[in-house]
N, C-alpha and C positions, 0 to 999 in steps of 0.2 A: 483467507488462514485454513487451512487445512487441520484439520483436529490433532495431528500428528505434531504440529507447532503452534497449539495455540497455549498463552500462558496463563496459567492460573496464580495469580499473585494472593502474597500471605499479606498481614497487617503490615508486616516492617518492611513491604516492598512500596508503598503508597509512592503515588504521583509525588515526584520531587519537583520542586518551584524555585531555582536560583534566584535571589535577589543582587542585584549588580549594583553598587553605588561606594561613593568614598566614606568611610569610618568616622571621623570625627563628626562633621558637618550636617550628617543625615542621620545621626545615633537614634533620635525618636522615629521617624519616620524607619527607620531599619526594625525598631520594635514593633509599629503598626503594622510592617507588612507581613513579621514573622506571625503576629495573632489573626492577620485574617487568611493568612494561609491554613494555620492550624486549626481555625475554627471551620474551614470545609474538610477536616481529617486530610489536609496533603501533608505533606512533609516540606518543611523550609529548609533551604541549604545555603546559607550566608558565613562567608567567610570571614573568621575575627582574628587578627592579631594575636601573636602569645606565642608560648613555649612549644615550638613544635618539632616531632622528629624529621618532617622534610621540608624544605625552601617552600617560603610561603609562595611561591609562582608556581610549582609542580603543584601543590595543595587546593590552589585555587582551580588549577585548571582541571584536577581530577573532580572536585566538586562540580565543575559545569558538565562535564562530560558525562556524569552520573545523571544530569537533570533531564527533566523531561520539558519544562517550559522555565523560559528566561524574562524576569522582569528586572527593567532598568530603571534607578532612581537617581534623580540628575538635579544640582540645584547650581551652586557656585564657582566648585572648584573640581582642575581637570585631572586631580591626581599626582601623585609623585611618579617619577620615570625613574625605572631601576637602570643601575650603571650596563647592563649589556641589551638595553633596551631603546628604542627610540618612541615609543609611545609608550602612554600609562597603561596602567593594570586595568582601569576602566576602560578602556578602549579596546585594551587587547581582549577582554572578556566579549565585548560585544563583538569584534570580528571572530571569536570564535564561536559563535551561536550556531551558526549555521542554517539549518530548516526548523528550527526548533520554533515555535510559536512564542513571540514577542510582545510582551505589554513593556509599554513605557511612559512613566511619569516627571514631568518637569515640574520640580517647585516655582512658583512664583510669589511675587516680583524676586529678579536678581538682576538689578541693575552694573551690578559690577563683576559679572560673569566672565570668568577668563578666556581669554580669545579660542584657544585650543580646545576650549568642551563648548563654545559654540562652534565652532568646524565640525566637529562631531556630532552636536545635533540637527545641523545643516543637513548633513550626511545622513542622518536617521530619520529625519524627516521626507527626504525622497525613495525612502525606501516604501515599497508599496503592499509589504508582507508584515507592518510595523502598525499595531493602536498605540497610537501618541495621544496622551491626554497631559491638562495639568492641574494641579492642586494648592492650595495655599497653609492646609492644616494636616497633620499628624493624624487625626479624625477623619478627615474626610478621602486622604489617602487609604485609609483602611477600608474606608465604603467602597470606595473606586475598587478597589483591587478583589475586597470579596465578590462584588457584582462583576466585575469583568471576569476572573475567573469561572466562578459559576455559567454566565455566558459561553465563554470559551468550549469547556466541558459540554455544556447542553447542544452547542455546535457537532462537536466531534462526534456525540454520541448519535445526532441525528444523520448526520453524512455515513457513519458505520452501520445504522440501521434500517437504512432504504431499502425497501422490497423489493427484492428482486421482478423484474418483469415475468409476467405469466408465459409461458410459452405458448403462440399460435397454435389451435387445433388444426392440424393439418388434414388434409383431405386423405382420407385411407386411399392407399395405391394397390391396385389389383396383384392378388399374387400370381407370381408367374415362375411356373414350376419347369417349364421347357427352355431348358438352354437353347441361343442363337447359333445357327449353326455358322461356323466362322467361314465359308465359301456355299455357294450353289451347287446344285446337285446337278452335273451335267452329264447328257446321255443316257441316262436310267429311267427314260420316262415309261418304257413299257412294264419295267420290274417294278415301278411303284404304282401304276395300277393293276398291276397283281396283287402286290402285298395289300393295297387295301380294298379289292374285291373277297380275297381271302379271309380278312381279318370282318370284313362287314358281313360276309354271307357263310363262313365256317361255323359247323357246329361245334366242333371240339378240334380248337384249331392251337397250333404250335410252329413258330416261323422262325428259322435260323437264320440270320442272313451273315455272309462270311465276304473278306475280299480283301485286299492289299490296298494300303495308304498312299494316298496320293502326295503329292507335293509338299500340300495345305493341311493333308490329314494327320493322325498319329501313324507315326514311321511305324513298320513292323506286322501291319495289319489289324485289321479289326473283327470282331464277333459280336453282333447282339442278335438277342433271343427274345423272341415274341410269340405271343399263341397263335397258332394256327397248325393245322394236320398235315400242311405241305412243306415243301423247303424250294428254295430258289437261292440260286449262286449267282453274286453283283461282284 
């Protein structure tokens, strides 16, 4: 992340944790989950029934869209299916999680679990991106959520804080200030020898080389001035 896109979060923008569950049968467990999340100074997102200015389904999805971590609490009930839906809100929430981290907690025992919830749980078990644990009491659930959220945040920090590899010291390359000629000089052996002699032996030297450009040279001719006291036409 570049400095221009770095996020600076204020206290009202804490990490948000969405809790998905049926409402009545897991009321105590929902409160335990809330306390665990708040104990870590995170923001719990729990949908509760009541008078709302928006349809419950839209509001529930809005909560989920604005969350960073998903917690699913399941026991016996699959949940009601709205008239315009083929699945319950419970399953709809899980389907909308996407790539968010998922922490799933299953209350046991549950000998009379509804078949559709069993099917959902079987699908969840096959998702290798899910952390899946069982619990029996609300206090046990609270402890599990606290520990798992702390571990999840620690792992995320460790991944983001991995030091970059130090660049391997490269061997210094010799500085080459002379460009490589694009083509060999042909038919100028005598002139090259003369120029070399003038540069080596002249006391006060200035040499001017002029000539027309060839097919692979700069078109329009060239002029090069070096130090010598004589001049030669090339």
